[in-house]
py3Dmol code that shows the C-alpha trace and the ligand (Angstrom):
import py3Dmol

protein = """\
ATOM      1  CA  MET A   1      -4.615  20.294  -8.859  1.00  0.00           C
ATOM      2  CA  LEU A   2      -4.182  17.375  -6.488  1.00  0.00           C
ATOM      3  CA  SER A   3      -0.615  18.309  -5.524  1.00  0.00           C
ATOM      4  CA  ASP A   4      -1.902  21.634  -4.168  1.00  0.00           C
ATOM      5  CA  LYS A   5      -4.923  20.148  -2.401  1.00  0.00           C
ATOM      6  CA  LEU A   6      -2.948  17.389  -0.694  1.00  0.00           C
ATOM      7  CA  LYS A   7      -0.942  19.844   1.373  1.00  0.00           C
ATOM      8  CA  GLU A   8      -4.138  21.313   2.827  1.00  0.00           C
ATOM      9  CA  GLU A   9      -5.897  17.993   3.231  1.00  0.00           C
ATOM     10  CA  THR A  10      -3.026  16.340   5.113  1.00  0.00           C
ATOM     11  CA  LYS A  11      -2.022  19.426   7.096  1.00  0.00           C
ATOM     12  CA  HIS A  12      -3.475  18.217  10.374  1.00  0.00           C
ATOM     13  CA  ASN A  13      -1.603  14.897  10.232  1.00  0.00           C
ATOM     14  CA  HIS A  14       1.654  16.550   9.146  1.00  0.00           C
ATOM     15  CA  GLN A  15       1.501  18.975  12.047  1.00  0.00           C
ATOM     16  CA  ALA A  16       0.803  16.207  14.557  1.00  0.00           C
ATOM     17  CA  LEU A  17       3.762  14.166  13.300  1.00  0.00           C
ATOM     18  CA  GLU A  18       6.074  17.172  13.163  1.00  0.00           C
ATOM     19  CA  LYS A  19       5.139  18.088  16.724  1.00  0.00           C
ATOM     20  CA  ALA A  20       5.795  14.552  17.956  1.00  0.00           C
ATOM     21  CA  LEU A  21       9.153  14.441  16.178  1.00  0.00           C
ATOM     22  CA  ILE A  22      10.564  17.847  16.866  1.00  0.00           C
ATOM     23  CA  GLY A  23      10.767  17.487  20.665  1.00  0.00           C
ATOM     24  CA  GLN A  24      12.591  14.187  20.396  1.00  0.00           C
ATOM     25  CA  LEU A  25      14.879  15.537  17.706  1.00  0.00           C
ATOM     26  CA  ARG A  26      15.892  18.462  19.869  1.00  0.00           C
ATOM     27  CA  ALA A  27      16.696  16.051  22.701  1.00  0.00           C
ATOM     28  CA  ILE A  28      19.160  13.975  20.662  1.00  0.00           C
ATOM     29  CA  ARG A  29      22.629  14.300  22.148  1.00  0.00           C
ATOM     30  CA  SER A  30      24.305  11.005  21.306  1.00  0.00           C
ATOM     31  CA  VAL A  31      24.890   8.815  18.282  1.00  0.00           C
ATOM     32  CA  SER A  32      22.942   5.982  19.890  1.00  0.00           C
ATOM     33  CA  GLU A  33      19.888   8.223  20.293  1.00  0.00           C
ATOM     34  CA  TYR A  34      20.178   9.211  16.646  1.00  0.00           C
ATOM     35  CA  ILE A  35      20.463   5.530  15.637  1.00  0.00           C
ATOM     36  CA  THR A  36      17.201   4.858  17.490  1.00  0.00           C
ATOM     37  CA  LEU A  37      15.517   7.567  15.424  1.00  0.00           C
ATOM     38  CA  LEU A  38      16.891   6.136  12.177  1.00  0.00           C
ATOM     39  CA  GLN A  39      15.742   2.632  13.183  1.00  0.00           C
ATOM     40  CA  LEU A  40      12.257   3.996  13.655  1.00  0.00           C
ATOM     41  CA  PHE A  41      12.228   5.515  10.169  1.00  0.00           C
ATOM     42  CA  TYR A  42      13.754   2.352   8.712  1.00  0.00           C
ATOM     43  CA  GLY A  43      11.065   0.108  10.169  1.00  0.00           C
ATOM     44  CA  TYR A  44       8.180   2.182   8.884  1.00  0.00           C
ATOM     45  CA  PHE A  45       9.567   3.300   5.533  1.00  0.00           C
ATOM     46  CA  GLY A  46      10.910  -0.218   4.922  1.00  0.00           C
ATOM     47  CA  GLY A  47       7.436  -1.693   5.405  1.00  0.00           C
ATOM     48  CA  LEU A  48       5.881   0.997   3.223  1.00  0.00           C
ATOM     49  CA  GLU A  49       8.321   0.530   0.372  1.00  0.00           C
ATOM     50  CA  MET A  50       7.726  -3.206   0.413  1.00  0.00           C
ATOM     51  CA  LEU A  51       3.970  -2.651   0.004  1.00  0.00           C
ATOM     52  CA  MET A  52       4.563  -0.028  -2.678  1.00  0.00           C
ATOM     53  CA  ASP A  53       6.835  -2.288  -4.710  1.00  0.00           C
ATOM     54  CA  ASN A  54       3.916  -4.672  -5.073  1.00  0.00           C
ATOM     55  CA  ALA A  55       1.375  -1.978  -5.931  1.00  0.00           C
ATOM     56  CA  ILE A  56       3.189   0.523  -8.120  1.00  0.00           C
ATOM     57  CA  ASP A  57       3.685   0.276 -11.838  1.00  0.00           C
ATOM     58  CA  ASP A  58       7.380   0.900 -12.603  1.00  0.00           C
ATOM     59  CA  LYS A  59       6.588   2.500 -15.935  1.00  0.00           C
ATOM     60  CA  SER A  60       4.501   5.212 -14.289  1.00  0.00           C
ATOM     61  CA  LEU A  61       7.369   6.349 -12.113  1.00  0.00           C
ATOM     62  CA  ALA A  62      10.540   6.209 -14.161  1.00  0.00           C
ATOM     63  CA  ASP A  63      12.796   7.370 -11.321  1.00  0.00           C
ATOM     64  CA  GLY A  64      11.105   5.193  -8.677  1.00  0.00           C
ATOM     65  CA  THR A  65      14.338   3.423  -7.731  1.00  0.00           C
ATOM     66  CA  GLU A  66      16.089   6.730  -7.120  1.00  0.00           C
ATOM     67  CA  ARG A  67      13.242   7.697  -4.787  1.00  0.00           C
ATOM     68  CA  ARG A  68      13.626   4.669  -2.511  1.00  0.00           C
ATOM     69  CA  LYS A  69      14.800   5.586   0.992  1.00  0.00           C
ATOM     70  CA  THR A  70      15.244   2.302   2.864  1.00  0.00           C
ATOM     71  CA  GLN A  71      18.768   1.559   1.644  1.00  0.00           C
ATOM     72  CA  ALA A  72      20.001   5.046   2.557  1.00  0.00           C
ATOM     73  CA  ILE A  73      18.571   4.681   6.073  1.00  0.00           C
ATOM     74  CA  ALA A  74      20.185   1.238   6.463  1.00  0.00           C
ATOM     75  CA  ASN A  75      23.537   2.649   5.310  1.00  0.00           C
ATOM     76  CA  ASP A  76      23.290   5.496   7.835  1.00  0.00           C
ATOM     77  CA  ILE A  77      22.521   3.055  10.664  1.00  0.00           C
ATOM     78  CA  LEU A  78      25.408   0.776   9.714  1.00  0.00           C
ATOM     79  CA  ILE A  79      27.963   3.549   9.269  1.00  0.00           C
ATOM     80  CA  LEU A  80      27.152   4.730  12.795  1.00  0.00           C
ATOM     81  CA  GLY A  81      27.618   1.218  14.197  1.00  0.00           C
ATOM     82  CA  GLY A  82      23.944   0.339  14.725  1.00  0.00           C
ATOM     83  CA  THR A  83      21.930  -2.675  13.649  1.00  0.00           C
ATOM     84  CA  VAL A  84      19.247  -2.644  10.993  1.00  0.00           C
ATOM     85  CA  PRO A  85      15.881  -3.564  12.558  1.00  0.00           C
ATOM     86  CA  ALA A  86      12.935  -5.543  11.179  1.00  0.00           C
ATOM     87  CA  ILE A  87      10.442  -3.686   9.019  1.00  0.00           C
ATOM     88  CA  ALA A  88       6.861  -2.851  10.010  1.00  0.00           C
ATOM     89  CA  THR A  89       4.135  -5.226   8.845  1.00  0.00           C
ATOM     90  CA  GLY A  90       0.373  -5.744   8.996  1.00  0.00           C
ATOM     91  CA  TYR A  91      -1.767  -3.241  10.881  1.00  0.00           C
ATOM     92  CA  ASN A  92       1.243  -1.019  11.542  1.00  0.00           C
ATOM     93  CA  LEU A  93       1.059   0.008   7.890  1.00  0.00           C
ATOM     94  CA  PRO A  94      -1.567   1.757   5.746  1.00  0.00           C
ATOM     95  CA  ALA A  95      -3.587  -0.147   3.150  1.00  0.00           C
ATOM     96  CA  ILE A  96      -1.645   0.010  -0.128  1.00  0.00           C
ATOM     97  CA  HIS A  97      -3.115  -2.269  -2.738  1.00  0.00           C
ATOM     98  CA  SER A  98      -3.271  -0.018  -5.776  1.00  0.00           C
ATOM     99  CA  GLN A  99      -1.192   2.396  -7.788  1.00  0.00           C
ATOM    100  CA  LEU A 100      -3.188   5.369  -6.444  1.00  0.00           C
ATOM    101  CA  GLN A 101      -2.755   4.301  -2.826  1.00  0.00           C
ATOM    102  CA  ALA A 102       0.969   3.851  -3.479  1.00  0.00           C
ATOM    103  CA  LEU A 103       1.123   7.412  -4.823  1.00  0.00           C
ATOM    104  CA  GLY A 104      -0.497   8.677  -1.608  1.00  0.00           C
ATOM    105  CA  ALA A 105       2.149   6.882   0.476  1.00  0.00           C
ATOM    106  CA  LEU A 106       4.888   8.160  -1.806  1.00  0.00           C
ATOM    107  CA  TYR A 107       3.637  11.716  -1.322  1.00  0.00           C
ATOM    108  CA  VAL A 108       4.372  11.336   2.403  1.00  0.00           C
ATOM    109  CA  ILE A 109       7.734   9.634   1.850  1.00  0.00           C
ATOM    110  CA  GLU A 110       8.869  12.211  -0.714  1.00  0.00           C
ATOM    111  CA  GLY A 111       7.614  15.097   1.398  1.00  0.00           C
ATOM    112  CA  SER A 112       9.771  13.889   4.276  1.00  0.00           C
ATOM    113  CA  SER A 113      12.808  15.025   2.272  1.00  0.00           C
ATOM    114  CA  LEU A 114      11.544  18.625   2.601  1.00  0.00           C
ATOM    115  CA  GLY A 115      11.457  18.433   6.413  1.00  0.00           C
ATOM    116  CA  GLY A 116      14.641  16.338   6.168  1.00  0.00           C
ATOM    117  CA  LYS A 117      16.632  19.422   5.228  1.00  0.00           C
ATOM    118  CA  ILE A 118      15.782  20.922   8.627  1.00  0.00           C
ATOM    119  CA  ILE A 119      16.302  17.642  10.477  1.00  0.00           C
ATOM    120  CA  SER A 120      19.754  16.997   8.983  1.00  0.00           C
ATOM    121  CA  LYS A 121      20.917  20.479  10.022  1.00  0.00           C
ATOM    122  CA  MET A 122      19.666  19.926  13.573  1.00  0.00           C
ATOM    123  CA  ILE A 123      21.397  16.560  13.908  1.00  0.00           C
ATOM    124  CA  GLN A 124      24.587  17.900  12.392  1.00  0.00           C
ATOM    125  CA  GLN A 125      24.681  20.733  14.918  1.00  0.00           C
ATOM    126  CA  GLN A 126      23.703  18.629  17.913  1.00  0.00           C
ATOM    127  CA  LEU A 127      26.100  15.755  17.218  1.00  0.00           C
ATOM    128  CA  GLY A 128      28.820  17.765  15.488  1.00  0.00           C
ATOM    129  CA  THR A 129      29.218  15.235  12.705  1.00  0.00           C
ATOM    130  CA  ASP A 130      28.279  14.770   9.051  1.00  0.00           C
ATOM    131  CA  MET A 131      28.254  10.988   9.346  1.00  0.00           C
ATOM    132  CA  GLY A 132      25.029   9.046   8.838  1.00  0.00           C
ATOM    133  CA  LEU A 133      23.074  11.937   7.363  1.00  0.00           C
ATOM    134  CA  SER A 134      22.450  10.643   3.857  1.00  0.00           C
ATOM    135  CA  PHE A 135      18.752   9.831   4.413  1.00  0.00           C
ATOM    136  CA  PHE A 136      17.837  13.146   6.026  1.00  0.00           C
ATOM    137  CA  SER A 137      19.928  15.084   3.507  1.00  0.00           C
ATOM    138  CA  GLY A 138      17.655  13.626   0.828  1.00  0.00           C
ATOM    139  CA  TYR A 139      18.424  14.801  -2.658  1.00  0.00           C
ATOM    140  CA  GLY A 140      20.575  17.713  -1.463  1.00  0.00           C
ATOM    141  CA  ASP A 141      20.510  20.543  -4.012  1.00  0.00           C
ATOM    142  CA  LYS A 142      18.140  18.522  -6.156  1.00  0.00           C
ATOM    143  CA  THR A 143      15.429  18.347  -3.448  1.00  0.00           C
ATOM    144  CA  ASP A 144      13.171  21.056  -4.884  1.00  0.00           C
ATOM    145  CA  GLU A 145      13.537  19.707  -8.405  1.00  0.00           C
ATOM    146  CA  MET A 146      12.704  16.139  -7.300  1.00  0.00           C
ATOM    147  CA  TRP A 147       9.687  17.407  -5.345  1.00  0.00           C
ATOM    148  CA  ALA A 148       8.415  19.381  -8.347  1.00  0.00           C
ATOM    149  CA  SER A 149       8.766  16.393 -10.669  1.00  0.00           C
ATOM    150  CA  PHE A 150       6.974  14.127  -8.195  1.00  0.00           C
ATOM    151  CA  LYS A 151       4.081  16.583  -7.969  1.00  0.00           C
ATOM    152  CA  LYS A 152       3.845  16.497 -11.756  1.00  0.00           C
ATOM    153  CA  VAL A 153       3.503  12.701 -11.671  1.00  0.00           C
ATOM    154  CA  LEU A 154       0.735  13.036  -9.082  1.00  0.00           C
ATOM    155  CA  ASP A 155      -1.163  15.545 -11.182  1.00  0.00           C
ATOM    156  CA  THR A 156      -0.840  13.636 -14.442  1.00  0.00           C
ATOM    157  CA  GLN A 157      -2.015  10.360 -12.909  1.00  0.00           C
ATOM    158  CA  CYS A 158      -5.078  11.638 -11.053  1.00  0.00           C
ATOM    159  CA  HIS A 159      -7.926  12.991 -13.128  1.00  0.00           C
ATOM    160  CA  THR A 160     -11.161  12.455 -11.211  1.00  0.00           C
ATOM    161  CA  PRO A 161     -12.372  13.458  -7.731  1.00  0.00           C
ATOM    162  CA  GLU A 162     -12.676   9.728  -6.926  1.00  0.00           C
ATOM    163  CA  GLN A 163      -9.019   9.133  -7.790  1.00  0.00           C
ATOM    164  CA  GLU A 164      -7.980  12.174  -5.773  1.00  0.00           C
ATOM    165  CA  ALA A 165      -9.942  10.891  -2.786  1.00  0.00           C
ATOM    166  CA  VAL A 166      -8.089   7.547  -2.891  1.00  0.00           C
ATOM    167  CA  VAL A 167      -4.664   9.250  -2.961  1.00  0.00           C
ATOM    168  CA  THR A 168      -5.628  11.682  -0.194  1.00  0.00           C
ATOM    169  CA  ALA A 169      -6.964   8.921   2.074  1.00  0.00           C
ATOM    170  CA  ALA A 170      -3.805   6.848   1.560  1.00  0.00           C
ATOM    171  CA  ALA A 171      -1.590   9.873   2.322  1.00  0.00           C
ATOM    172  CA  ASN A 172      -3.515  10.605   5.511  1.00  0.00           C
ATOM    173  CA  GLU A 173      -3.373   6.985   6.615  1.00  0.00           C
ATOM    174  CA  THR A 174       0.371   6.895   5.881  1.00  0.00           C
ATOM    175  CA  PHE A 175       0.864   9.942   8.115  1.00  0.00           C
ATOM    176  CA  SER A 176      -1.381   8.717  10.922  1.00  0.00           C
ATOM    177  CA  LYS A 177       0.093   5.197  11.056  1.00  0.00           C
ATOM    178  CA  PHE A 178       3.564   6.716  11.192  1.00  0.00           C
ATOM    179  CA  TYR A 179       2.449   8.930  14.060  1.00  0.00           C
ATOM    180  CA  TYR A 180       1.202   5.819  15.855  1.00  0.00           C
ATOM    181  CA  TRP A 181       4.404   3.875  15.028  1.00  0.00           C
ATOM    182  CA  PHE A 182       6.508   6.752  16.280  1.00  0.00           C
ATOM    183  CA  ASN A 183       4.627   7.093  19.533  1.00  0.00           C
ATOM    184  CA  LYS A 184       4.632   3.464  20.471  1.00  0.00           C
ATOM    185  CA  ALA A 185       8.364   3.107  19.815  1.00  0.00           C
ATOM    186  CA  PRO A 186      10.753   3.336  22.780  1.00  0.00           C
ATOM    187  CA  VAL A 187      11.597   6.934  23.647  1.00  0.00           C
ATOM    188  CA  PHE A 188      15.288   7.713  23.963  1.00  0.00           C
TER     189      PHE A 188
END
"""
ligand_1 = """\
43
LIG
C 10.661 17.725 12.552
C 10.059 17.182 11.557
C 9.568 17.909 10.345
C 9.660 19.216 10.001
C 10.301 20.345 10.781
C 9.006 19.365 8.718
C 8.933 20.529 8.024
C 8.397 20.673 6.767
C 8.417 21.885 5.985
C 9.101 23.174 6.406
C 7.774 21.637 4.843
C 7.478 22.630 3.710
C 8.639 22.717 2.774
C 8.330 23.570 1.582
O 7.152 23.885 1.319
O 9.289 23.900 0.890
C 7.326 20.263 4.883
C 6.603 19.645 3.887
C 6.227 18.323 3.943
N 6.557 17.394 4.902
Fe 7.438 17.802 6.646
N 8.528 18.159 8.322
C 8.872 17.244 9.276
C 8.635 15.908 9.262
C 8.009 15.255 8.234
C 7.869 13.827 8.148
C 8.456 12.836 9.142
C 7.133 13.581 7.020
C 6.692 12.281 6.434
C 6.902 11.089 6.968
C 6.844 14.857 6.400
C 6.100 15.026 5.247
C 5.963 16.207 4.569
C 5.213 16.380 3.338
C 4.409 15.312 2.610
C 5.392 17.691 2.941
C 4.853 18.338 1.661
C 3.675 19.259 1.874
C 3.247 19.825 0.515
O 3.828 20.847 0.116
O 2.383 19.226 -0.137
N 7.376 15.844 7.162
N 7.719 19.708 6.063
"""
view = py3Dmol.view(width=600, height=400)
view.addModel(protein, "pdb")
view.setStyle({"model": 0}, {"cartoon": {"style": "trace"}})
view.addModel(ligand_1, "xyz")
view.setStyle({"model": 1}, {"stick": {}})
view.zoomTo()
view.show()
C-alpha cells in the first residue's frame, strides 16, 4: 500500500530535515527564538496550503479544514507577541497542480504532527511554558487516529503505480523544498 511505501521512499528527505531542525530546536532558549521557528513553518506551510486549496477536491477529504495548520501557527505567533510573516511563493514551493500532488504535500504536512509531539515537549521543557504550542501539539490524543485516517484516504485514492509515483514525487519535493527553505532562513 502507498501509505507504507511512502515512509521508505521519503526516508532520506525526512532524515535530512529532522537533522537540520533538531540542532536548532535544542538551541532554543527564548520566546523570540521560538517565534522565529514558528515564522519559518508559517511561511512554508502557508504557501503550501494555498497551493493545495486550489488543487484539492474538498469532497475527497471531508476533514480537510480540520487538517489545516496555518491558522494554528499564526495564533501561536500572535499569542507570543510575534508578527505573522508573508507566505512562501513560486520556486520556494513544490509543484502542486493536481489532487495527487496535493496528497503528497499533505502527507508531509500531516506527518509533521507525529514529530510535533516530540518538538512540543522539547519547547515546553526549554521555555518552561505551555503558551504557543497549539501547532506542534497537533491533534493531541487524536494524533494517531488522524494519521491512520489520512493514510486510509491516501490508499483509497491511489490505485496505480503511476498515481503512486506522482504522490511520492510531490512528497519528496515538499520535504526537499522545506529543507531548502529552512536552511536559507536566518539562524537564531
Ligand atoms: C525534530 C524534528 C522531527 C522529529 C524528531 C521527527 C520525528 C518523527 C518520528 C518519531 C516519526 C515517526 C512517528 C511514528 O511512526 O509514530 C515521524 C514521522 C513523520 N514525520 Fe517527522 N520528525 C521531525 C520533523 C518533521 C517535519 C518538520 C516534517 C514535515 C514537514 C516531518 C514529517 C514526517 C512524516 C511525513 C512522517 C510519517 C512517516 C510515515 O510513517 O509514513 N517530520 N517523525
